[in-house]
C-alpha positions as CSV (number, residue, x, y, z in Angstrom):
1,X,-3.2,-21.9,-4.6
2,X,-2.7,-21.1,-0.9
3,X,-3.8,-17.5,-1.5
4,X,-7.0,-18.6,-3.1
5,X,-7.8,-20.9,-0.2
6,X,-7.2,-18.0,2.2
7,X,-9.4,-15.6,0.2
8,X,-12.1,-18.3,0.1
9,X,-11.9,-18.7,3.9
10,X,-12.2,-15.0,4.5
11,X,-15.2,-14.7,2.2
12,X,-16.9,-17.6,4.0
13,X,-16.3,-15.9,7.4
14,X,-17.4,-12.4,6.2
15,X,-21.0,-13.0,7.0
16,X,-20.0,-13.3,10.7
17,X,-18.5,-9.8,10.6
18,X,-21.9,-8.1,10.6
19,X,-23.3,-7.7,14.2
20,X,-27.0,-7.8,15.2
21,X,-27.5,-4.1,14.4
22,X,-26.3,-4.6,10.8
23,X,-23.0,-2.8,11.3
24,X,-19.8,-4.3,9.8
25,X,-17.1,-5.0,12.4
26,X,-13.8,-6.1,10.9
27,X,-11.3,-8.3,12.7
28,X,-8.3,-6.4,14.0
29,X,-5.8,-8.5,12.0
30,X,-7.7,-7.5,8.8
31,X,-7.7,-3.9,9.8
32,X,-4.0,-3.9,10.5
33,X,-3.3,-5.6,7.2
34,X,-5.3,-3.0,5.3
35,X,-3.5,-0.2,7.1
36,X,-0.1,-1.6,6.1
37,X,-1.5,-2.1,2.6
38,X,-2.1,1.6,2.2
39,X,1.6,2.4,2.4
40,X,2.9,-0.9,1.0
41,X,4.5,0.7,-2.0
42,X,6.5,2.9,0.4
43,X,7.4,-0.2,2.3
44,X,8.6,-1.8,-0.9
45,X,10.7,1.3,-1.7
46,X,12.3,1.8,1.7
47,X,12.7,-1.7,3.2
48,X,16.2,-2.4,1.8
49,X,17.6,0.9,3.1
50,X,16.2,0.3,6.6
51,X,17.4,-3.4,6.7
52,X,20.9,-2.4,5.5
53,X,21.2,0.3,8.2
54,X,19.6,-1.7,11.0
55,X,22.9,-3.4,12.0
56,X,23.8,-0.1,13.7
57,X,20.9,-0.4,16.1
58,X,20.9,-4.1,16.9
59,X,21.5,-5.3,20.4
60,X,24.5,-7.6,19.9
61,X,23.8,-10.0,22.8
62,X,20.3,-10.9,21.4
63,X,19.9,-13.6,18.8
64,X,19.5,-12.3,15.2
65,X,15.8,-13.4,15.0
66,X,14.9,-11.3,18.0
67,X,16.8,-8.3,16.6
68,X,14.7,-8.7,13.5
69,X,11.4,-9.0,15.3
70,X,12.1,-6.3,17.9
71,X,14.1,-3.7,16.0
72,X,14.2,-4.2,12.2
73,X,10.6,-5.0,11.5
74,X,9.1,-2.1,13.5
75,X,11.7,0.3,12.2
76,X,11.0,-0.8,8.6
77,X,7.2,-0.3,9.1
78,X,7.7,3.1,10.9
79,X,10.1,4.4,8.2
80,X,7.8,3.3,5.4
81,X,4.8,5.1,7.1
82,X,6.8,8.3,7.5
83,X,7.9,8.1,3.9
84,X,4.3,7.6,2.8
85,X,3.0,10.4,5.1
86,X,5.6,13.1,4.2
87,X,6.8,12.1,0.7
88,X,4.1,10.2,-1.1
89,X,0.8,11.4,0.4
90,X,1.2,15.1,-0.3
91,X,1.3,14.3,-4.1
92,X,-1.8,12.1,-4.0
93,X,-5.0,14.0,-4.6
94,X,-8.4,13.1,-5.8
95,X,-9.5,14.5,-9.1
96,X,-12.6,16.5,-9.0
97,X,-15.5,15.3,-11.2
98,X,-14.9,18.2,-13.7
99,X,-11.2,17.1,-14.1
100,X,-12.3,13.4,-14.6
101,X,-14.7,14.4,-17.3
102,X,-12.1,16.5,-19.1
103,X,-9.6,13.6,-19.0
104,X,-12.3,11.2,-20.4
105,X,-13.2,13.5,-23.3
106,X,-9.6,14.5,-24.3
107,X,-8.1,12.2,-26.9
108,X,-4.9,10.6,-25.9
109,X,-2.8,11.6,-28.9
110,X,-4.7,14.8,-29.8
111,X,-1.6,16.9,-30.5
112,X,0.6,14.3,-32.1
113,X,-2.0,13.0,-34.5
114,X,-2.4,16.3,-36.2
115,X,1.3,16.6,-36.8
116,X,1.6,13.3,-38.7
117,X,1.7,13.5,-42.5
118,X,-1.1,12.0,-44.5
119,X,-0.3,8.7,-46.0
120,X,-1.2,8.4,-49.6
C-alpha cells in the first residue's frame, strides 16, 4: 500500500519536472535511485559477501550504526558497481534487429518436436 502511495505521489509531481523550455529535469534523488537500479541485481548478489567481510574494515571506536553508514553501505554499493561493470555488463548486449526477427520466427521446440513419435 505504501509503495502505491509513493508511486501516486511521484506521478502527481511529474508534471513539475518539465521546465519552461519543455525539457525534462529529473530530481537528483530519482536519478540516483535509477543509477542504483541499473546494478541492483549485482547489489543483490554481492551484498552478503561485503557485509560479512566489512568487520575487518570497521573503526572499532565508532558506534555500529556509524560504521554501517560510513563504511559498509558505500563499500557494498561500490563493490556491486564494480561487479556489474566488470562481470555482468560485458555479457549484456543488445540484439540487432536481424537477430530479433530470427528469434521471433524460430519455433521454440523445433528440433524436439520432430523427434517425438506420432501418437496413434
